[in-house]
N, C-alpha and C positions, 0 to 999 in steps of 0.2 A: 799340642795335639797333632803335630806334623806327621802326616802319613797314617795316623790311627784310623781304624774304621769309624764310619759315621756313628754307629751305635755307641762307641765309647765317647765321641764328642758330645752326643746328646746326654749321655749319662753324667758327664761333668757339668753341662748347663743345667740339667734338671736338678742336680744336687745343689748347685748354687741357689736356684730359686726355692727349692724345698727348705734350705737352711734359713733363708731370710724369712720365708712365710712362717716358719715354725718358731722364729725368734731365737734360734741358737742351734748348735750342732747336736747337743744332747736331746733336745726336743724333737728335732728332725729325725734323728736315729731311732727314737721310740716310735714316732708316727709311721715311719716308712720301713721299719724292720731292717735297717742297715747299721753297720757299726759306725760309731762316731769317728774313728780313725779314718775309715774309708771316705766318708763325707768330707773330712778335712783335707785328705789327699786329693780328692777330686777338685775341690775349690781352689786349692794351691796350684794344682796343675793348670786350671783355667786361667788363673791370674798370671802364671808364668808364660802361658801361651800368648795372652793378650798384652803382656808387658806392663800391666797396671794393677794396682791394688783395688779390689772391688769391695772389700769389707774391712771395717775397723773392728778389731777384736780385743775385748778386754775380759776380765774374769766375770764381770757383772753385766755387760751390755755388748750387743752387737749392732752395728749400724753400717749403712752403705756409704761409700765415698760418692763424690759427684759422678765419677765414671761409673760406679756401681749402680747408681740410681738410673742412669740412662740405659745401662746394659740390662738391668732387671726389667724395665718397662718393655723392651723389645723382646727379650728372651722369654718372659712369661707369656707374652702375646703369641709368640711363635709356638711355644709348647702347647698353649691352649688350642691353637689351630691344628696342631698335630693330633692332640687328644680328640678334638672334634672330628677330624678326619677318620680316626679309628672308630669313633662312635657311630659314624654313619653306617658302618657295617654291622655293629653289634647291638645298636639301640633298640631294634625292633623286637628282640627276644631277651636281651640281657637285663638283669635286675639293676636299677640305678645304684651306682657306687662312686666312691671317690670323694674328694674335698669339694664342698659347695660353699662359696662365699656370698653372703646375703647382707644387704644393708637395709635398715628401716629406721623410722623415727623412734627415738628412745622411749617415750612414754607409750606409744602405740605398741612398740615391740615388747616392752616389759610386761604388759598386761594382756592386751587383746590378741597380739600375734603369737606370743609364746606358746600357749596350749596348742595352736594350730600347727606350728612348725615343728614342735617337739613330738606331736603325734605322727607327723611325716617321718621323722627319724625312727620311731617305733615301727612304722610300716616298712621302711627301707633301712635296715640296720647296717648295711654296707656303705652307707653315706656318712661322712663326717662333716660337721657344720662349723663354719666360721661365721658367727652372727655379730654384725657390727651395728650397734644401736647408737646413733648420733644424730643430732638435729642439724644437719647440714646436707647440701646436695653433693653427693659423692660422684666423682668422675669415674664411671664404671670401667672405662678402658684403662686410664692411667693407673687406677688402683687395683686392677685385676678383680673386680667384683662381678659375679655371675649374674646377680639379680638384685634389683632394688625395689623395695615396696614404697610407693609414694602416694600421698594424698593430694592430688592436684590434677590439672590437665597437662598433657604431654607437651613440652615446649622444645626439646632438643630433637631436631630432625634426624640426627644420627642414631637415635635410639628407636626401638619399637616397644610397644606396650600392649598389655592385655588387661581388660577390666576384670577385677577380682570381686569388688562389691561396691554397692552404692554407699555414699557417705553424705552427711549433711553437717552444717555448722549451726551454732546457736550463739546469739548475742545476749549477754546477761550483765546484771549489776546487782549489788547487794541491796537489801531492803533500806539500810541506812542511806546509801547513795540516792535511791529513788526518793526518799523523804526529803533530802537536801536539795536535789536538782530536779525532781519530778520525772515522770516516765516519758521518755521520748515517743512521739506519735509518728515521726517520719525520720527516715535516715538522715536527712539534712540537719535535724536537730543535733546530731552528734558532733557537727562542726564546732559547736559552742559548749560542749560538755566534756569532762575529763575522760580520757580513754587509755586503756593499757595496750600498748603496741608490742606484740610478739614479732620480733624481726624475722622469725622463721616463717611467718604467714606469707603466703603468695600475695604480693601487693603491699605488704608491710603496713604503712600508715594510710593506705588508700583502700578503704573497705568497700567491698561490692555488694550491692543489693539489686533486687529486681522490682520494678514497678511497671504495670501494664505491659508485661512481657518484654520490657527493655531493661538492660543492665545499666545501673547508675553507680558511679564511683564517688565516695565521700571521703575527703581528706580528714583525718582525725589527729589528735595530739593529746598529750596528757603528762602526768608526772613520772611515768615509767615506760622505758623501752627495755625489753629483756628478751634473750634468746631461749626461753624456756616456757612452754605452755603451762606447765605446772606452777612455775613461779607467777606467771600472768594470772592464772586462776586464783592463787593465793592473794595477789595484790587486789584483785577485783572483790574477792570475798571479804577483804578488810576495808572495803569502801572507797578505794583510791580511784576507781574509774570503771567504765564499761569495758567489756572484753568480748572478743570473738574466739570461740573455742570449738574444736571438733566435738560432735555430740558424745562420744565415748568418754570425754573428759568433763564436759559441762553437766551431763545429766546426773552423775553422782553428787555433784555440788548442789544441783537444784533439789535433789531428793533430801539432802541434809539441811536445806533451808539457807545455804550460804549464798546462792544466786537466784535471781528472779529472771526468766526469760523475757525479752522485749522484742519488739519489731518482728515478731514471728511471721507476719504476713508478707514481709519484704525479703525474706531470706532466700538466697539462690538455691536452686536445685541442680542436680546433674553432676555434682562433685563426686569423684570416685576414688577407690583405692585401686591403684594400678601396679601391675608387676611390669617393671621396665628393664630391658636388657639390651646389650649391644647388638647392633645390626650385623648378624653373622649369617652366612649361608646355611649353616646347620646349627640348630639349637640342641645342645647336649641333652641326653635322656634325662639326667638327674634334675636339670632345670625344668624341662617340660613336665616331668612328673610332679615337681613341687608346685608349679603353677596350676595344674590340673587339681592337685590335692587342696590347694587353698580356695579355688573356685567352689569346690564341693563343700569344703568346711564352712565357709562363710554363707553358703546357701542354707546350711543347716543351723548355723549359729550367727544370725544377722547382727551387724554392727548397729547398736542403738545410739 
């Protein structure tokens, strides 16, 4: 890129990021209206300039080299900053547009979030969505995610959050379990009872309750540790132990008679669905519009 105008430098960097984001040259060409040959040339020119291979290319798969991973992290961040800078001028009047990367818990995303976020796409057809549903804490900055929906309290001070909706949890067990072990009358009873531990749950095997306005933490254990709330619900429904579940997963099982709620008077309140995003000076209009849309949606469609 020696001596080339900066716009051409940026075109090559942007092509590299777009190809990796799209998963290949053909997909990137379709998404961005460029020819596959031009994108390939841009990426090759960038590699020649840097003197390193950034991508491993095969007929079936494209992956980044170690150098490519490092370059992608920095380049995608710089491009986002440039896009944000442009957006400061146009956001006030322009319709939201462009690629929006969103992360959310799988089960919440597949059912409760899906209709809300797809309605946003109907409202703003110039936005394209990369929705990543996975039960882990995504590093927004490193993975280039614009917005994460999280059911928790905010822990990372490098992020900022906005409350979307109130949430609550339910502790339950099957009727068979209650017959065998009895109904717990106090959270401390769970220390000596079988419990299903969802490792995605904040605190994991230390379950939090409230008594006389004070938070108490009860260590639990049992026959199953699993990283899926649906699997945890199934294990509890089969009588293997008590379980803590978000209400949107617990209440259908309660309605079917699979689970019986317990310790309701000790359950904590104040847990919320939060929209979490990196601390940037400017919040892109497409992200702000989605947050506003979700707040309004869940006001009209409360999470039970």
